[in-house]
C-alpha positions, 0 to 999 in steps of 0.5 A, spaced: 799 559 424 797 564 430 797 572 429 803 573 433 807 567 428 804 571 422 806 578 424 813 575 427 815 572 420 813 578 416 817 583 421 823 578 421 823 574 415 828 568 416 832 566 410 830 559 408 834 555 404 831 551 399 831 543 399 832 543 392 839 543 389 841 549 386 847 551 381 850 557 378 853 557 371 858 561 368 858 560 361 863 561 355 859 561 348 864 563 343 871 560 341 873 568 340 872 568 348 878 562 349 883 567 346 881 573 351 884 570 358 880 575 362 873 572 359 874 565 361 873 562 368 879 560 372 877 553 372 877 552 364 883 556 363 887 551 368 884 545 364 887 548 358 893 550 361 894 543 364 893 540 357 893 545 351 891 539 346 884 541 349 884 548 346 882 545 339 876 540 342 873 546 346 874 551 340 870 545 336 865 545 341 863 552 341 863 553 334 858 547 333 853 551 338 855 548 344 857 552 351 862 550 356 860 552 363 863 552 370 857 549 374 858 551 382 853 548 387 850 554 391 849 549 397 851 541 398 847 537 395 841 534 400 843 527 399 850 528 400 849 532 406 844 526 409 850 521 407 855 524 411 850 525 417 849 518 417 856 516 416 858 521 422 852 518 427 853 511 426 860 510 425 864 516 426 862 518 433 859 525 430 865 527 427 866 529 419 874 530 419 878 526 417 874 521 414 871 525 409 877 528 406 881 521 406 874 518 402 874 524 397 882 524 396 884 517 396 877 513 396 879 510 402 872 508 406 872 509 413 872 502 418 865 500 419 864 494 424 859 489 424 855 492 429 855 499 426 852 496 419 847 492 423 845 498 427 844 502 421 840 497 417 835 496 422 834 504 421 834 503 414 841 506 413 846 502 408 852 505 410 856 502 403 850 505 399 851 512 403 859 512 401 857 510 394 853 516 394 858 521 396 863 518 391 858 519 385 856 526 387 863 528 389 864 532 382 857 535 383 860 541 387 864 544 382 865 542 375 866 544 367 860 542 363 857 542 356 851 547 355 847 544 350 845 551 347 841 549 341 838 542 343 843 538 339 844 533 344 850 531 348 854 524 346 857 519 350 864 521 347 863 528 349 861 526 356 867 522 357 871 528 355 868 532 360 869 527 365 877 527 364 877 534 365 873 534 371 878 529 374 884 534 373 880 539 377 877 535 382 884 534 387 884 542 387 877 542 390 877 537 395 879 542 401 873 547 399 868 541 398 870 539 405 869 546 408 862 546 404 860 540 407 861 542 414 859 549 413 852 546 410 852 540 415 852 546 421 846 550 418 841 548 423 846 551 428 847 557 424 840 558 423 838 558 430 844 563 431 841 568 426 834 567 430 838 569 436 841 575 433 834 577 430 831 576 437 835 581 440 830 587 438 826 584 444 832 584 449 833 592 448 826 594 450 826 589 456 832 591 458 831 599 458 824 598 461 827 594 467 833 599 468 828 604 469 824 600 474 830 599 478 837 601 476 842 595 475 836 590 473 836 592 466 844 590 466 843 583 469 837 582 464 841 584 458 847 580 460 843 574 461 838 574 456 843 573 450 847 567 454 840 563 455 838 564 448 845 562 446 845 556 450 838 554 447 842 554 440 848 550 442 843 545 445 839 544 439 846 544 435 849 539 438 843 535 438 843 536 431 850 533 430 848 527 433 850 527 441 844 524 446 840 528 451 844 524 456 851 527 454 848 534 453 845 533 460 852 532 463 854 539 461 848 542 466 853 540 472 857 545 470 853 550 466 848 551 472 854 554 477 857 558 471 850 561 470 849 563 477 856 566 478 855 570 472 848 572 474 852 574 481 857 578 477 852 582 473 849 584 480 855 587 481 856 592 475 851 597 478 855 598 485 862 598 481 859 604 477 857 607 483 864 606 486 867 609 480 870 603 477 867 604 471 872 600 466 872 594 471 864 594 471 864 594 463 869 588 464 865 584 469 859 586 465 862 583 458 864 577 462 858 575 465 854 576 458 859 571 455 860 566 461 855 561 459 857 561 451 865 561 453 863 555 457 859 551 452 864 553 447 870 549 451 865 543 453 863 542 445 871 542 444 871 536 449 865 533 447 869 532 440 875 530 443 872 524 447 869 522 440 876 522 437 879 519 443 874 513 441 876 513 434 883 512 436 881 506 441 877 503 435 883 504 430 878 508 426 883 514 426 891 513 426 894 519 429 900 521 424 906 525 427 904 532 429 897 530 430 892 530 436 885 528 438 885 536 441 887 538 434 882 534 430 877 537 436 878 544 435 878 543 427 872 540 427 868 545 432 871 551 429 870 549 422 863 551 423 863 559 422 857 560 428 862 557 433 868 560 431 864 567 431 861 566 438 868 564 440 871 570 437 865 574 440 866 572 447 873 574 447 871 581 444 865 582 449 869 584 455 873 589 452 868 592 448 864 593 454 869 596 458 871 601 452 863 603 452 862 603 459 869 608 460 868 612 454 860 613 454 858 612 461 852 616 460 849 610 455 850 605 460 843 606 462 840 605 455 837 598 455 838 598 447 846 599 448 846 594 454 843 589 449 848 590 444 854 589 449 851 583 452 850 580 445 857 582 442 858 574 441 852 573 437 853 579 433 860 577 431 858 570 430 853 573 425 858 577 421 863 571 421 857 566 418 856 572 413 863 572 411 865 565 411 860 564 405 865 566 400 871 563 404 870 556 400 870 560 393 876 564 395 880 558 398 878 554 391 880 560 387 887 561 391 889 554 389 887 554 382 890 561 381 897 558 384 896 551 380 895 555 374 901 559 375 905 553 376 902 550 370 904 556 365 911 557 368 912 549 367 910 550 360 914 556 358 920 552 361 919 546 357 918 550 350 
């Protein structure tokens, strides 16, 4: 490792995701806790409300010295991610929807052609084995478990009982599991986006220096640098999703002219300011800063649209009334929080730049301010990624609370 790399990692440490499957467990250890709803995790409360006869079994387990816990994965198990990725690449044209949701909900296996099976086997991948792994581990995302607090050992009858409990909870968790898998499957793109955000620290000083060398030059650099970094991130993300370099090279036919036009636009910002059109200069600066990102976002959607069209032609996807390939493409692309954040940021960028240019004109010579305005889409993407980490939990807990309320209401009506 070079001295620069060592300094970089100390100064800007990136959060590393452990390749080891990690869990967190919320445990009930006393039968008295079962009588206080606020102390009992929602999952356990729902399991008891659905089948009240379980209360006595749970109480007995707790009195015997066991704990009853809710175990949740912090990240999709690596083996499941590998299985989803392989099926997506070899048979589903790099898509994850809707085959994964159907597999989890109905245990319906995607269609594999003979050539796909043979091609995968040549690479040492056995597609039906990958399906088996996904189905076997589908309960691992969120499950109620017996915690052996005193090393008594857990018997087969107890394991069968807990399996029945988790089968009741699983249908409510499917949407959250699909979101979790797609979020973690897009981790490489998210990680690159985080790297880009941290690299903005270096764009500011460079833009500031250039702006003082030649007024307007810093604005061009600030508008262009983040877009170039974002495009690099996008290339690696799409490549990591299974698209070939040949497919990605085709994008350059559009991206290069867009980049040239964006650069020309950035050069017009300083003349507009001098002409007194400060607000318009901010809009042009913002549009120049996001032109490449917005173009790549649209291109990414059309790449997935082409993938879904291929699935329809191969009879691997049946479109129901109200469904369309563009709808699936949008859902596939925007389920990745980094992509959604970049798109939102691209819309906000010209508005933010126009506001700052108009209200704080004296700051537009500051390279750090220019770097910040030129990187709004990346900063918004980072914020969306951060917020989305709690989305899966909120989605499941919302469905669980609603189901718990409906179950309790039904129980009151029957009593």
